[in-house]
N, C-alpha and C positions, 0 to 999 in steps of 0.2 A: 443941490450940487453934489453934496456927499453921496447921496444914493446913485445919482447919475455916474459918478466916477466909480463907484463900486459895481455898478452894472456894466461899465466898460471893462472893469477888471475881470468880471465873470466871463464876459464875451471873449476877452483876450486869452483867458485860460483855456476856454473851450476851443477856440481856434488853434491855440498852440497844440493842444492834444491831437485835434484832427490832422494838423500839419505833420506831427511826428508819426502818426500812424500811416499816413499816405506815403511818407518817405520810407518807412520800414517795408510797406508792401511793395514800393517801387524798387527798393534794394534787393528784395527777395528774388527778383528776376535775374540778378547777376551773382547770387550766392546759392550754390547747391546744397550747402550745409543745413540752412535753416529755411529753405525755399518752401517746404510744405507747411511749416508752423507760421510762416509769415505771408503766405499767398493772400490775394484778395478774398478767396473764398474762406480761408481760415479767419480772416479779420471779420468777415460777414458772419461767420459762425460765432465768434467771440461776442460780437454785438448783440446777436439775437439771444444767446445764452445769458448775457448780462440783462436783457430786457425781462427774461423770465424769472431771474433772480430777484430783480428789483420789484417785480410784480408780487412775489411771495412776501416780501418785507415792506410793502407800501403802507400797511397799517402800523408800522413801527416795530413789530415783532412777527417772527415766523414760528408758528406752533407745529412741531413735528410729533405727531401721535403715532405710536406703534402698536399694531394689533397683531396677535399671533394668528396661526392658521385656522384656529377654531373661532376666530372672531372676538376673542377676549382682549380687552384693552390691557396693555402690559407697561406702557412708558409714555410720558409726556415731556417734551422739552421745548422751551421757548428761547429763541435766540434773536439778537438784533443784527442788523446788517454790518455793524462794526465788529461784533463777535465772529461773523462769518468771515470777514476779511482778515482778521487777526489769526483765525484758525488756518486759513488757506496760506497765509504768509509764513506761518510757523512750519506748516507741512512742507512747503518749498525748501525752506532753510534746513529742515530736518533731513530731508531726502538727500540734499547735497552733502551736508556734513557727515551723517551716519554712513551712507553707503558710497561716499566719494563719487556720487553721480553729479557731474558738473551741470547736467542739463536740468536740474531741479529748478533753476531760475526760470525756466519756460513758463512756470505758473504765474509769473508776474504780468505777462502780457494780458492774459484773460482777465486777471484782477483789475488791471487799468481800466478796462471797459466797464466793469461793474462800478468802480468808483465814479467814473464819468457819467454813467447812466443815473446812478443814485444822486450824485451832486446835482445833475440837471433837474431830476424829479423834485428834489427838496427845494431848489431855488425857485422853480416855477410854482411851488406851493407855499411860498412865503418864508421858507427857512433859508434865507439868503447866505447867512454866516456859515451855516452847515453846508450848503451847496458849494460855496467857494472852497471850503476845507476839503471837500471830497475831490473837487476838480484838481487841487494842488496834489492830493494823494494819487490821482490818476496819472498826472505828469511824473510823480515820483516813481511809480512802478514802471512806467515806460522808460525812464532814464536808468533805472536799476537793470532793466532787461538789456538795454542798449549797452550799458557799461560792461555787463557780464559777457555779452557777445564780443565786445572789443578786446577784453582781457583774454578770452579763449582764443581769438583770432591771433592776438600777439603770441600767445603760448604755442599755438599751432605753427606760427611762422618760425619761432625760435627752434622748435623741434625739427622742422623742415631743414633749416639752416644746418643744425647739428647732424642730421642724417646725410645731407649732402657732403659735409665735411668728412663723415665716416666713409662714405662711398668713394669720395676723391682720394682718401688715404688709402683705401683698399685698392682702388685702380693703380695708384702710385706704387704700392707694394707689389702688385702683380707685374707691373712695368720693370721695376728694379729687378724682381726675381728673373724675369725673362731676359733682362740684360746680362745677368750672371750665367745663364744657361751655357754659353760657349765655354766660359771659364771652368765651369764644373765638368764638362766633357773633357777638357784638357787635363784637369786634375786627376780624373778617373783613369785617363789613358796613361799619364805620367806614373801614377801609383802602380799600375799594372806592369808598366815597362821597367821601372827602377827597382821593383821589388827583388831582393836577393833571394837566392835559393833558401827555401825553408821560411821565408818571410822575415819582416823586422820583429824585433823582441818587444818593442813598445811603440804605441801610436805617435808619441813625441818624436821618435827617431824617424818614422815614416814621413811625418810632416817636414822635418828638417831636411830631408833628402830631396825636397822639391825646392829649397831656397835659391839654387843657382838658376832655376827657370823663372823666377820672379824677382830678380835682383832689384829692380827700380822701385818696387812696391812691396818688398817682402814683409815688412812689419804688419802692414795692413792685411796682406794675403794670409800671413800666418794665422792672424786672429779669425779671419774669415773661414779658412780651412778647418781651424780648430772647431769653430761653431757648427760648421757643416758636419763634421765628424760626430757631433752629438745629436744634431737636430734634423739632418737631411737623410731620409731613409736610403736613398741611392748611394750617397757617399759612405754612410755608416756601413752599408753591405759590403762595399769594396774594402774598407778598412778591416772588416771582420775576416776578409780572405787574406790580405797582405800582411797582417799583423798576427803572428803566431806566438802567443805568450806560452812560455814552457814552465 
C-alpha cells in the first residue's frame, strides 16, 4: 500500500508539472513579453535539451575531458546532475543580481525540464525517492519562474500607472497654460499701454500699475504676474522694455 501511494504521489507530481507547462505555453499566446521563451516550440526545445543532458549523466557522472588543438589531454572534470543544476541555478541568480538583469530567472524554466527528466529517469530505474525529489525540484523551478514573471508584471503595471499619471499631469499643465494665454496677452497689452514715458523704475511698480484691471482677483494675479515676470520668456521680454532702471 505504501509503495502504491508513493507511486500515486510520483504520478501526481509529474501530472502537475505537465499541467503547469501546458498553462505557461497556453498563456504565451496572450503575452508578447515572454511569448518566444514560452512558446510550444521553446517548450519542445527545453524538453529535448533536457533529454540530452540526462543522457550525459545517466551513469551517475558526466566526464568532461578537454583536449587542446594538438590533441594533448589538458583537463578532466567529473560532475553530477545535482552539481549541474546547482551551477545553473547560481548562474541565473548571479546574472540577475550582478548585472541587474531581471530576466536571469529565464534559466529556471529549462532547469525544470532537466529536473523532471532526471526524476523520471531515476524513478523508473528503481531510485524512487530520488525521482520524487527531482520532480518536486522541477515544480519548484516552474513556480520560481512563474513567481518572477508575476512580480515583473506587477512592476511593469505600476510603472505604467506612474507614467500615465505623469502624462495626465503634463496634459493638465498644458491645458492650464493654454487657459492663461488670453490673460497673458492682456497683461502684455496693459504693460505697454500703461507704461509711463521713460518706463517704470522698478518691476514692482509696473506690476502694481495693473491692480485696477484685476480688482476682483488681484492678490492671485499679482503673484501670477510676478511669477511670469521671472519664468515666462514673453512676459520677461516685455518687462525688460517697460522697466528702465537708472
